[in-house]
C-alpha positions in Angstrom: -15.5 -16.2 26.8 -11.7 -15.6 26.8 -10.4 -15.4 23.2 -6.8 -14.6 24.3 -4.1 -16.9 23.1 -1.1 -16.5 25.4 1.8 -18.4 26.9 2.6 -18.2 30.6 4.1 -14.8 31.2 7.8 -14.5 32.1 7.8 -12.0 35.0 10.3 -9.1 34.9 11.2 -6.7 37.6 9.1 -3.5 37.8 11.6 -0.8 38.6 12.5 2.6 37.2 15.2 0.9 35.1 14.4 -0.8 31.9 13.9 -4.6 32.1 14.1 -7.3 29.4 10.5 -6.6 28.3 11.1 -2.9 28.0 14.3 -3.5 25.9 12.7 -6.1 23.6 9.6 -4.0 23.1 11.7 -1.0 22.2 13.8 -3.0 19.7 10.6 -4.6 18.2 9.0 -1.2 17.6 12.2 0.1 16.0 12.5 -3.0 13.7 8.8 -2.6 12.8 9.4 1.0 11.7 12.5 -0.1 9.8 10.4 -2.8 7.9 7.8 -0.1 7.1 10.5 2.3 5.8 12.2 -0.4 3.7 8.8 -1.2 2.2 8.5 2.4 1.1 12.0 2.4 -0.2 11.3 -0.7 -2.3 8.4 1.1 -3.9 10.6 4.1 -4.8 13.8 2.3 -5.8 15.1 3.9 -9.0 16.8 0.9 -10.5 17.0 -2.9 -10.1 20.3 -3.0 -8.3 19.0 -0.6 -5.7 15.7 -2.5 -5.5 17.5 -5.8 -4.9 19.6 -4.4 -2.2 16.6 -2.9 -0.4 14.7 -6.2 -0.9 17.5 -8.2 0.8 17.6 -5.8 3.7 13.8 -5.8 3.9 13.8 -9.6 4.0 16.4 -9.8 6.7 14.8 -7.1 8.8 11.4 -8.8 8.4 12.9 -12.0 9.7 14.3 -10.3 12.7 11.0 -8.7 13.4 9.2 -12.1 13.3 11.9 -13.7 15.5 11.4 -10.9 18.1 7.6 -11.3 18.0 8.0 -15.1 18.4 10.3 -14.6 21.4 7.9 -12.2 23.0 5.0 -14.5 22.3 6.9 -17.5 23.9 7.6 -15.4 27.0 3.9 -14.5 27.3 4.7 -10.8 26.6 2.6 -10.7 23.5 -0.9 -12.2 23.3 -3.1 -12.8 20.3 -6.9 -12.7 20.2 -8.7 -15.6 18.5 -11.0 -14.1 15.8 -14.6 -14.9 16.1 -16.0 -16.8 13.1 -18.7 -14.2 12.6 -16.2 -11.4 12.5 -14.1 -13.3 10.0 -17.2 -13.9 7.8 -18.2 -10.2 8.1 -14.7 -9.0 7.0 -14.6 -11.5 4.1 -18.0 -10.3 2.9 -17.0 -6.7 3.2 -13.8 -7.1 1.2 -15.5 -9.4 -1.4 -18.2 -6.6 -1.9 -15.5 -4.0 -2.4 -13.7 -6.3 -4.8 -17.0 -6.8 -6.7 -17.5 -3.0 -7.0 -14.0 -2.7 -8.6 -14.9 -5.2 -11.3 
């Protein structure tokens, strides 16, 4: 059973030079790292003004990250895997048990 969720793949040239897929993958990885780092900065902001500035940048950067992911998904360069219902139930049970242990 194929659980992959993909769009038709937009082909790109395979040469030693970077192609569109290489560039967008590089940019997406950079943006993902930026989102992660801004998340850390939010947790450590020393005052509300700084926090709000980081939050605005975080929100904008997160939107760009999502837009890049959507573009890659539309071009078939990013595939998702449909989760099996049994795996979802197992994960839910696992986290519910952990939550119960904290109570």
